[in-house]
C-alpha positions, -999 to +999 in steps of 0.1 A: +448-416-718+440-405-680+452-418-647+427-432-625+425-436-586+411-466-569+397-454-536+396-489-521+434-492-530+442-457-516+464-455-483+436-429-471+413-402-480+400-375-463+371-352-470+378-313-465+347-296-472+344-296-512+381-311-514+389-349-512+426-356-502+438-390-514+472-406-500+481-431-526+508-440-551+515-427-587+540-447-606+551-464-572+555-430-558+537-420-527+516-390-537+490-367-520+465-360-547+434-331-539+404-339-561+375-314-562+351-340-544+318-329-560+330-321-595+333-353-614+362-352-644+377-319-627+417-319-626+435-331-599+466-314-578+491-337-570+519-335-543+545-360-549+568-374-523+599-365-541+588-328-543+573-329-505+604-309-492+598-281-511+564-273-493+585-263-462+593-232-477+566-208-470+571-189-506+569-220-522+539-233-506+521-199-510+528-201-551+518-238-549+485-232-532+477-205-558+485-228-587+463-254-568+433-234-568+436-223-602+440-260-612+413-275-589+389-244-601+385-228-568+380-193-565+418-175-561+411-159-529+432-159-497+409-179-476+411-207-502+449-204-505+448-208-466+425-237-469+447-256-494+480-249-479+465-262-443+456-293-462+489-298-480+509-287-445+491-312-423+490-340-452+528-340-455+535-363-425+511-389-435+527-387-470+562-393-459+551-421-435+529-441-459+542-475-467+556-484-502+528-495-526+517-529-523+512-552-553+479-553-562+454-585-571+426-566-592+418-538-612+398-509-594+372-484-602+384-449-618+380-416-602+385-381-620+408-371-645+442-357-637+459-323-644+495-324-655+502-358-668+502-370-704+506-403-719+528-405-750+521-434-776+559-439-783+569-441-748+539-452-732+548-476-699+520-502-691+504-508-659+498-543-648+460-541-655+469-537-693+463-499-688+489-473-701+508-459-673+507-419-675+541-400-678+547-369-658+549-334-670+571-308-653+549-284-634+564-254-617+603-242-624+621-227-596+638-197-594+676-201-596+675-237-609+680-247-644+650-263-658+649-297-654+673-297-624+664-316-589+678-308-553+696-339-543 
């Protein structure tokens, strides 16, 4: 079951050429979602607030931008890496200053499909609208840290 984003419920969204940066909430956590603006049903690249500090490291940002281009279906070349890095780097202050997720009154309109998210029948969580809430699948493993560990 795919996740969905309702642009009417997003905190903010900005168009950067063929990419749409949506500042919203996923599972009650602030998130910056990069979506190809002109390709419906394309995968997304998501930067969660809990991982935002990692993007301050230039080496991590470079690796993440290469992965983002791959996920978003953008040609993996230096200008596109720099473009994605600029969108993410300039968007981090807006991401961390977003308010907490408000409570919603009505169901919204769906936009796109996610990448690196899945739903499990035996452990599915439910959204108040009756839809299944996706479960996050780990993405990048950092060198020098055991899989599944978090910096605190």
